SERO-4910 file (N, C-alpha, C, O; in steps of 0.05 Angstrom, whole numbers):
BEGIN
 pado doro    nc1    nc2    nc3   cac1   cac2   cac3    cc1    cc2    cc3    oc1    oc2    oc3
  Unk    A     24   -285   -824      8   -266   -809     18   -238   -813     42   -233   -809
  Unk    A      3   -219   -820     12   -192   -826     12   -177   -799     -4   -183   -781
  Unk    A     29   -159   -796     31   -142   -773      5   -123   -772     -7   -117   -792
  Unk    A     -3   -114   -748    -26    -98   -746    -21    -72   -760      2    -62   -759
  Unk    A    -41    -60   -772    -39    -35   -786    -39    -11   -769    -28     10   -777
  Unk    A    -50    -14   -746    -53      9   -727    -27     12   -711    -13     -8   -706
  Unk    A    -19     36   -704      5     41   -689      2     28   -662    -20     23   -652
  Unk    A     26     21   -648     26     10   -622     13     31   -602     17     55   -606
  Unk    A     -1     22   -584    -12     40   -564      9     53   -549     28     40   -541
  Unk    A      5     79   -545     24     94   -527     11     98   -499    -13     93   -494
  Unk    A     28    106   -480     17    110   -453     -6    131   -455     -3    153   -467
  Unk    A    -28    124   -443    -50    142   -442    -47    164   -422    -28    163   -406
  Unk    A    -64    183   -422    -62    206   -405    -67    197   -375    -55    208   -356
  Unk    A    -85    177   -370    -90    170   -343    -67    157   -331    -62    161   -307
  Unk    A    -53    140   -345    -29    127   -334     -7    146   -328      6    144   -307
  Unk    A     -2    165   -347     19    185   -342     11    204   -320     29    214   -307
  Unk    A    -15    211   -316    -22    230   -296    -18    219   -268    -15    234   -248
  Unk    A    -18    193   -265    -13    181   -240     14    172   -234     18    161   -213
  Unk    A     33    177   -251     60    171   -247     72    186   -224     64    209   -219
  Unk    A     91    174   -209    101    187   -186    114    213   -190    115    230   -172
  Unk    A    126    217   -215    139    243   -219    121    265   -225    130    288   -225
  Unk    A     95    260   -232     78    282   -237     57    287   -216     43    307   -217
  Unk    A     53    270   -197     33    271   -177     45    281   -150     64    269   -141
  Unk    A     35    303   -137     48    311   -113     41    291    -90     20    279    -89
  Unk    A     62    290    -74     57    270    -50     36    280    -30     24    264    -16
  Unk    A     32    307    -28     14    319     -9    -15    313    -16    -33    323     -2
  Unk    A    -21    297    -36    -48    290    -43    -62    272    -22    -86    268    -22
  Unk    A    -46    263     -3    -59    247     18    -79    261     33    -98    249     43
  Unk    A    -76    288     36    -93    307     50   -123    304     36   -143    300     49
  Unk    A   -123    307     10   -148    305     -4   -160    278     -3   -184    275     -2
  Unk    A   -142    258     -4   -151    229     -5   -163    222     23   -184    209     25
  Unk    A   -150    231     44   -161    225     71   -186    241     77   -205    231     88
  Unk    A   -186    266     69   -210    282     71   -234    270     58   -256    270     68
  Unk    A   -229    259     34   -250    246     19   -261    220     33   -285    215     35
  Unk    A   -242    205     44   -251    181     59   -266    189     85   -285    176     92
  Unk    A   -258    210     99   -271    218    123   -299    230    117   -318    225    132
  Unk    A   -301    246     96   -328    257     89   -347    237     80   -370    237     88
  Unk    A   -337    217     63   -354    195     54   -364    178     77   -387    170     78
  Unk    A   -346    174     96   -354    157    120   -374    172    136   -394    160    146
  Unk    A   -371    198    140   -391    214    157   -416    214    142   -437    212    154
  Unk    A   -416    217    115   -442    217    100   -456    190    103   -480    188    107
  Unk    A   -441    169    101   -453    143    104   -464    137    133   -486    125    136
  Unk    A   -450    145    152   -458    143    179   -483    159    185   -503    149    195
  Unk    A   -483    183    177   -506    201    183   -531    191    170   -552    191    182
  Unk    A   -528    182    143   -551    172    128   -561    146    141   -585    142    144
  Unk    A   -543    128    149   -550    104    159   -565    107    186   -586     94    191
  Unk    A   -554    125    202   -567    132    227   -596    142    222   -615    134    236
  Unk    A   -599    160    204   -626    172    197   -644    151    187   -668    152    194
  Unk    A   -635    131    170   -652    110    162   -662     92    185   -685     85    187
  Unk    A   -642     85    203   -651     69    227   -670     84    245   -689     71    254
  Unk    A   -667    109    250   -685    123    267   -712    126    254   -733    124    267
  Unk    A   -712    131    228   -737    134    213   -753    107    211   -777    106    211
  Unk    A   -738     86    210   -750     57    208   -764     52    236   -787     44    237
  Unk    A   -747     56    258   -757     46    282   -776     66    297   -792     58    315
  Unk    A   -775     93    289   -791    112    305   -811    127    287   -827    143    297
  Unk    A   -810    124    261   -827    140    242   -821    169    243   -838    184    235
  Unk    A   -799    179    252   -790    205    252   -761    206    242   -748    185    239
  Unk    A   -751    229    238   -722    228    228   -707    252    244   -719    269    257
  Unk    A   -681    249    242   -663    271    253   -665    296    233   -659    294    209
  Unk    A   -674    318    244   -676    341    225   -650    352    215   -648    366    195
  Unk    A   -629    346    231   -603    359    226   -588    344    203   -569    355    192
  Unk    A   -597    319    196   -582    302    178   -581    315    149   -561    314    135
  Unk    A   -605    326    141   -604    337    114   -583    360    111   -567    361     93
  Unk    A   -585    380    131   -567    402    130   -538    393    130   -522    403    114
  Unk    A   -530    375    148   -504    366    149   -496    350    124   -473    353    115
  Unk    A   -513    335    114   -508    320     90   -503    338     65   -484    333     50
  Unk    A   -518    358     61   -514    377     40   -487    391     43   -472    395     23
  Unk    A   -481    400     67   -454    412     72   -432    392     66   -413    400     52
  Unk    A   -434    367     74   -413    349     70   -411    341     40   -389    334     31
  Unk    A   -433    342     25   -430    336     -5   -417    360    -18   -402    356    -37
  Unk    A   -422    383     -9   -408    407    -21   -378    406    -15   -362    411    -33
  Unk    A   -371    398      9   -343    396     16   -330    372      1   -307    373     -7
  Unk    A   -344    351     -3   -333    329    -16   -328    337    -47   -307    329    -58
  Unk    A   -347    351    -59   -342    360    -87   -318    378    -89   -301    375   -107
  Unk    A   -315    397    -71   -292    415    -72   -267    401    -67   -247    405    -82
  Unk    A   -266    382    -47   -241    368    -42   -235    349    -65   -211    346    -72
  Unk    A   -254    337    -76   -248    320    -99   -239    336   -124   -223    327   -140
  Unk    A   -250    360   -126   -241    380   -147   -211    387   -143   -196    388   -162
  Unk    A   -204    391   -118   -176    397   -112   -158    374   -121   -137    377   -133
  Unk    A   -166    350   -114   -149    326   -121   -149    323   -152   -128    316   -163
  Unk    A   -171    328   -165   -170    326   -194   -153    346   -207   -139    339   -226
  Unk    A   -152    371   -198   -133    391   -208   -105    382   -203    -89    385   -221
  Unk    A    -98    373   -179    -71    365   -172    -62    342   -189    -38    341   -195
  Unk    A    -80    325   -196    -72    300   -211    -76    306   -242    -72    287   -258
  Unk    A    -82    329   -249    -86    337   -277   -108    320   -290   -106    310   -313
  Unk    A   -129    315   -275   -152    298   -284   -177    315   -287   -199    303   -288
  Unk    A   -176    341   -288   -199    358   -291   -211    356   -318   -198    345   -336
  Unk    A   -234    364   -323   -250    360   -348   -235    375   -370   -226    397   -366
  Unk    A   -232    362   -392   -222    375   -416   -231    360   -440   -241    338   -437
  Unk    A   -227    371   -464   -235    357   -488   -208    343   -498   -190    356   -509
  Unk    A   -208    317   -495   -182    302   -502   -173    306   -530   -149    304   -536
  Unk    A   -193    310   -550   -185    314   -577   -165    338   -579   -144    336   -593
  Unk    A   -171    359   -565   -152    382   -566   -129    380   -546   -107    388   -552
  Unk    A   -134    369   -523   -113    368   -503    -90    348   -509    -67    353   -505
  Unk    A    -99    324   -520    -78    304   -525    -71    304   -556    -50    293   -563
  Unk    A    -85    315   -573    -77    318   -601    -57    337   -607    -53    356   -592
  Unk    A    -43    333   -628    -22    353   -636      5    345   -622     10    323   -613
  Unk    A     22    366   -623     49    363   -613     49    362   -583     29    370   -570
  Unk    A     70    353   -572     75    353   -543     76    381   -531     68    385   -508
  Unk    A     87    400   -547     90    426   -538     62    439   -537     56    453   -518
  Unk    A     44    434   -557     17    443   -556      1    432   -534    -14    446   -521
  Unk    A      5    407   -528    -10    394   -504      0    406   -479    -15    411   -460
  Unk    A     25    411   -477     37    424   -452     27    451   -448     21    458   -425
  Unk    A     26    467   -469     16    495   -467    -15    494   -460    -24    510   -443
  Unk    A    -29    476   -471    -58    475   -466    -62    465   -435    -81    474   -422
  Unk    A    -46    448   -426    -47    441   -399    -40    464   -379    -52    468   -358
  Unk    A    -20    479   -387    -13    504   -373    -37    524   -373    -44    536   -352
  Unk    A    -48    528   -396    -71    546   -398    -95    538   -382   -109    554   -369
  Unk    A   -100    511   -382   -121    501   -364   -116    505   -335   -134    513   -320
  Unk    A    -91    499   -326    -83    504   -298    -85    533   -291    -95    539   -269
  Unk    A    -76    551   -308    -78    579   -302   -106    589   -299   -113    605   -282
  Unk    A   -122    578   -318   -151    586   -316   -166    575   -290   -182    589   -279
  Unk    A   -159    551   -283   -170    541   -257   -160    557   -234   -175    563   -216
  Unk    A   -134    565   -234   -123    580   -212   -136    607   -211   -142    616   -188
  Unk    A   -142    621   -232   -155    648   -232   -184    644   -223   -193    659   -206
  Unk    A   -197    625   -234   -226    621   -226   -229    616   -195   -245    630   -182
  Unk    A   -214    597   -185   -218    591   -156   -204    611   -140   -211    614   -116
  Unk    A   -184    626   -150   -173    648   -135   -194    668   -131   -198    678   -109
  Unk    A   -210    676   -153   -231    694   -151   -252    685   -132   -263    701   -117
  Unk    A   -260    659   -133   -280    647   -115   -271    651    -85   -286    659    -67
  Unk    A   -246    645    -81   -236    648    -53   -238    676    -44   -247    681    -21
  Unk    A   -229    696    -60   -229    723    -51   -258    734    -48   -264    747    -28
  Unk    A   -275    727    -68   -302    739    -65   -320    726    -44   -338    739    -33
  Unk    A   -313    700    -37   -331    686    -19   -322    695     11   -338    690     29
  Unk    A   -300    708     14   -293    716     40   -315    738     48   -321    740     72
  Unk    A   -324    754     30   -346    773     35   -371    759     45   -384    769     64
  Unk    A   -377    737     32   -401    722     41   -398    712     70   -416    715     86
  Unk    A   -375    701     77   -369    693    103   -372    716    124   -383    713    146
  Unk    A   -360    739    116   -361    762    133   -390    771    137   -397    779    159
  Unk    A   -406    771    117   -434    779    119   -450    760    137   -467    769    153
  Unk    A   -444    734    133   -457    713    150   -450    718    180   -468    716    197
  Unk    A   -424    725    185   -416    730    211   -427    756    224   -436    756    246
  Unk    A   -424    777    207   -433    804    215   -463    806    222   -471    818    242
  Unk    A   -480    793    204   -509    796    209   -520    773    225   -544    772    230
  Unk    A   -503    755    235   -513    734    252   -531    714    238   -549    704    251
  Unk    A   -527    709    213   -542    690    199   -541    662    212   -519    653    219
  Unk    A   -563    649    215   -564    620    224   -574    602    203   -588    610    184
  Unk    A   -565    577    206   -574    557    186   -604    551    191   -614    553    214
  Unk    A   -618    543    169   -647    540    172   -655    514    188   -675    514    202
  Unk    A   -639    493    185   -647    467    200   -639    467    229   -656    460    245
  Unk    A   -615    473    235   -605    469    262   -604    495    277   -607    495    301
  Unk    A   -599    518    264   -598    543    277   -571    550    286   -567    568    303
  Unk    A   -550    536    276   -522    545    283   -513    566    265   -525    570    243
  Unk    A   -492    582    273   -485    604    256   -476    594    226   -462    574    222
  Unk    A   -487    610    208   -484    601    179   -454    601    172   -445    585    155
  Unk    A   -437    618    183   -410    621    177   -394    595    182   -373    590    170
  Unk    A   -405    578    199   -393    553    204   -391    537    179   -372    521    175
  Unk    A   -410    540    163   -411    526    137   -396    542    114   -380    531    100
  Unk    A   -402    567    113   -392    584     90   -361    588     92   -348    594     72
  Unk    A   -349    585    116   -321    591    119   -304    570    102   -281    576     95
  Unk    A   -315    548     96   -299    528     82   -297    533     52   -280    521     39
  Unk    A   -314    550     42   -313    555     11   -288    571      5   -274    564    -14
  Unk    A   -281    592     19   -256    606     13   -231    589     19   -211    591      5
  Unk    A   -233    573     39   -209    556     48   -203    535     27   -180    531     20
  Unk    A   -224    520     19   -220    500     -1   -214    511    -28   -198    500    -43
  Unk    A   -227    534    -35   -221    546    -60   -192    556    -62   -180    556    -84
  Unk    A   -181    565    -38   -154    572    -38   -137    548    -41   -116    550    -55
  Unk    A   -142    525    -30   -129    500    -34   -129    492    -64   -108    484    -75
  Unk    A   -152    495    -77   -153    487   -106   -135    506   -121   -121    498   -140
  Unk    A   -136    532   -114   -119    551   -127    -90    542   -125    -75    542   -145
  Unk    A    -82    536   -102    -55    528    -96    -48    503   -113    -27    501   -125
  Unk    A    -66    484   -114    -60    460   -131    -59    466   -160    -43    454   -174
  Unk    A    -75    484   -170    -73    493   -198    -47    507   -203    -35    503   -225
  Unk    A    -38    524   -184    -13    538   -190     11    516   -189     30    518   -204
  Unk    A      9    497   -171     29    476   -170     30    460   -196     51    452   -205
  Unk    A      6    454   -206      5    441   -233     15    457   -255     29    446   -273
  Unk    A     10    483   -254     21    501   -275     51    501   -274     65    502   -294
  Unk    A     62    500   -249     92    502   -247    104    475   -256    125    474   -269
  Unk    A     91    453   -249    101    428   -257     99    425   -287    118    414   -299
  Unk    A     78    434   -301     77    433   -329     97    452   -343    107    446   -365
  Unk    A    102    474   -330    122    493   -344    150    482   -341    167    488   -358
  Unk    A    156    468   -320    184    457   -317    187    430   -332    209    420   -335
  Unk    A    166    418   -342    170    392   -354    181    398   -383    174    418   -396
  Unk    A    198    380   -393    211    383   -419    191    385   -441    169    374   -438
  Unk    A    196    398   -462    178    401   -485    172    376   -499    151    375   -513
  Unk    A    190    355   -496    187    331   -510    185    332   -540    171    317   -553
  Unk    A    200    351   -551    201    354   -580    211    330   -593    200    322   -614
  Unk    A    231    317   -581    242    292   -594    224    269   -592    225    251   -610
  Unk    A    207    266   -571    188    247   -568    165    250   -589    152    230   -597
  Unk    A    161    272   -597    139    277   -617    144    262   -642    127    248   -651
  Unk    A    168    264   -652    175    250   -678    174    219   -673    165    204   -690
  Unk    A    184    211   -650    184    183   -644    155    172   -642    150    150   -650
  Unk    A    137    188   -630    110    179   -626     96    176   -654     80    158   -659
  Unk    A    102    194   -672     89    194   -698     98    172   -716     83    163   -733
  Unk    A    123    163   -712    135    142   -730    135    115   -718    147     96   -729
  Unk    A    122    111   -695    120     83   -684    104     65   -702     85     73   -714
  Unk    A    114     39   -704     99     20   -723     72     13   -713     58     -3   -726
***
């Protein structure tokens, strides 16, 4: 029987991204927030279905709260994805080539995410201030709109901090120049 012609599989990006030395311990915050938000969404939706089934009317506030919670869920999950280095990228470019190139591309991606969400955090403070100053109220319930909009700069700042942390972790990791040759010559 002849040996396989393809090289032995190496550790993929998903398994290395979740290793204990690359993942910050403080990700429990995002994980618990995700669980809490998902549970609230399920409870609100289930309560609305029951009320609609038994009374032929619905809770008017459920849609507004559900939309808010879905936006929070997307931002919190985005923060966890950035911290775990699982954000969207083109694997052909990110994982192809030398380890130094992959490391530099990861650092560039982290820096870009940090700049983008830093700008969102700074610019959305003005939106919150305008909601507060002009007394904007939500269309469904009539609560102050800033109760919802305040979370955009807060969670954007969290994503910025996670991206900066990822950038620092990637810049401190060894260049793996020796592992490059070993990876290319594996049987």
